[in-house]
N, C-alpha and C positions, 0 to 999 in steps of 0.2 A: 764250550769250554775250549774246541779247538781254536775258534777266532783268538781268546785271552789267553792261550797257551803261543799262539801266533806272538801277537802285540810282546809278550813278557820276552819271547826269544829277541823281538828287535830290539828291544830297551839292553839286553846284553849282549847284542853286538854291536848299540853305541856306544859300549861303555869299554866295551873292549879292545880297543886302541889305545886307551889311558892306562889301564891297566897292564896290556904291554910293554910298554914305555916304561913305566915304574918297576915291574917285575925283573926287566931286564937291566936296568940302571943297579936297582940293588941287590941283586943277584949273582950278575954278571960283571958290572962294571966296578962296584967298590968292593962286592964279593963276599957280602956279609948277609946274613939270615935277618928277616923282620922281626923285630924285637919283643912283640907280643904276636904270634903269628893268629890265634883265635881272634882275638880282638879285631882284628886284622880283617879277619875272613868276613866277620857279623856286621862289620863294618860295609864292607864291600857288598853285601847282600842288602844293606838297609838302602845302602845308594840306588842299585838297581831296581829295587822294593818301589823307592819315591819316585825315581824316573819315572819308571812304569803309571804309578798312580797320577803324579802330576800331568803326565800327556795323556791319559787317561780323562783328566777332570778336564782339559785345555779341549778335549772333541766334545765334550758330552754338555760342556757349560760354558766357557768364558769365549771361545770363537763364535758359537751360538749365539750368545745373548749380544756381543757386540755387534753381530752384524744385522741380525732382528731390530736391535733398537733404533743402526744407522737407516734401516728400513722404513722404519715410523717415522721417525723425524724427517726425512727425506718426501715420505708420502704427507705428511702433513702440512709442508711447503713453510715452517716457519723455520727461519735461518737462524732466529736470536736463540731459541730454545735448544738447535741443534748446537750452536754457538757454548751456553751454556752449561749444555752437556759433557762437551768436549772439553771444555775447561775442568767443571767439575772431578769427570774420570782421571785426567791429565795428575792433576791435584792429587786426589785421593790414592791411585794406585802409586804414585810416587814416594807420597808418604809409606806406604804399607811393605816396600821394598827394603828385603833383609838388607842386601849390600849398601844402599845406603844409610842404613841405621848404622852398619857397624864403622862405615866410610868419616861418617859424622861424628861418632863418638871418639876416635882414634884423633881426629883434627883438632877437637876439642884437646883432648889430653896434649897434644902434642902443643899445641899452644897455649897451651895452660889458660883455658879458659876465654882469652882471644876472641876464639869463633867458639860460638856456642851449638851445641850438636842442635839442637830441639830449632833454633835460629835456621841454623843452615841445611839444615833439610824442609824447612819450610820456603826458602830461598829457592831451594831446588825444584822444589814441587811447584811453586810460585813460575820457576822459567818453565818447565814442560807445562806448564797448563797453558802457556800464552804461545806456544811452539805449537802443539794440539791443536789450540785455535785458531792459529796461522795457516798450519797446514789445511785443516776441514775449509776456510777459505778455499786457498788456493784449489781442492777439487769442485768446489762450489764454483767459480766463476770459469774454471776451466785454464788458467796459467800455465804454461812452462813452468816447471821444479827448477829448471838452473837459475832464473833471476832469483828469487827467492835463497835460495843458499850463496849467490854470491853477494847481493847485498848485505846477507847475514854473517859472513866469513869476513868480510870488509870490517862487521863493528866490531867480530871479534877480534880482530887484529889491532882497531884500535883501542880498544879493552885495555889490552894485552900491552900495548904501549901506556897506558897509564895506571894500570891495577898494578899493586905491591908486588913486587917478586913471588914472595911466600905465598900468594894464593895463586899463582898464575898454574902452575903444577897440577893442584887441586882440583882448578876449576877446569880443566884442561880432561883430567881424569872423571868428574864427576857425570861427562854425558857417557860413557861408559856404561856406569853405575846406574844411572837413571833408566838404562835401556835394558831391562833383567824380565824377569821369571813374570813377577804380576804385571808389568807396564806391557809387555811388549804383546801378549796377544790380544788383551783388548785395546788395543790400539790398531794392531793392524787388522782385524777383524772390522774396526769402524772406520777404517780406511775404504777397505776393500767393500765394505757395507754399501757406502755411502755413495764411491764412485757406480756401484753398479746398480744402484736406485737411480742416478741421473741418467738421464735422457742425452745421447751423447758422450757421456765418460768412458774409458776403455779401463775396466778394473784390474789390469796389468800395468795399464801404464801411469794411469792418477790414480790405483787404488793404494799404491806403495809411496811411500815416502815420509807416515809421518812418525816414523820411528826418528830418521834421520831429524825430521824440528826437534824431536822430543830431545835431541843431543846436542842439538844446537844452541837450542836458546837458554838452558841453564849455563852454560860457560859466560853469557853475559852477565846474566843475576848474580852469580857467584862472585865475577869479579868485582861489580858494583859493589856487593855486600863487602868485601874487601875492602877495598878504597874506602868506605864507611866506618870501617872498625878496627884496621891493622895501619 
């Protein structure tokens, strides 16, 4: 019980700075009370409870699951299966991202259907899948990470020059949208687990970076989609 209370207190402290800013600007700078205080306080309580449950879920399930799968695939020594898993986990986790669903629906509404929400989500998920697979290949081969990103962002700049202006802002935002609550825990655990299971790899140096791959490649796929439909 003491451990649970400590974790709950940590969740409260994580949210506290944001609440201080909101209360300060609403009550001091604007000088007005909140329109529905009981409802707002109930919402804050739900946010804290949700954060607490989410973080505990990561610790109990997603992080251990991602690491154990990476260890298992590395032990089998079958690179094809590992890459197939990386592609599958990148695609499915991205399709489940709540932030991506919201952004895709907003994009469809603003473009009056020129960009289809479901197609856009699939385009982004495909880009993430490619990025994570590429990142896993880098970990397996032990290549320096910066070469991949130099080449990747050269491609992003080239696509920016060719893509319709209307799609560029959305494509650049997509990277942040895809690396959110569902994708990051699984991808991070996969990278660290894979680097830990391969001899000669340093989990700190080689294990991290998959999230950056997941943020980079969707920009390219979304701009390609924009070129095709806009």
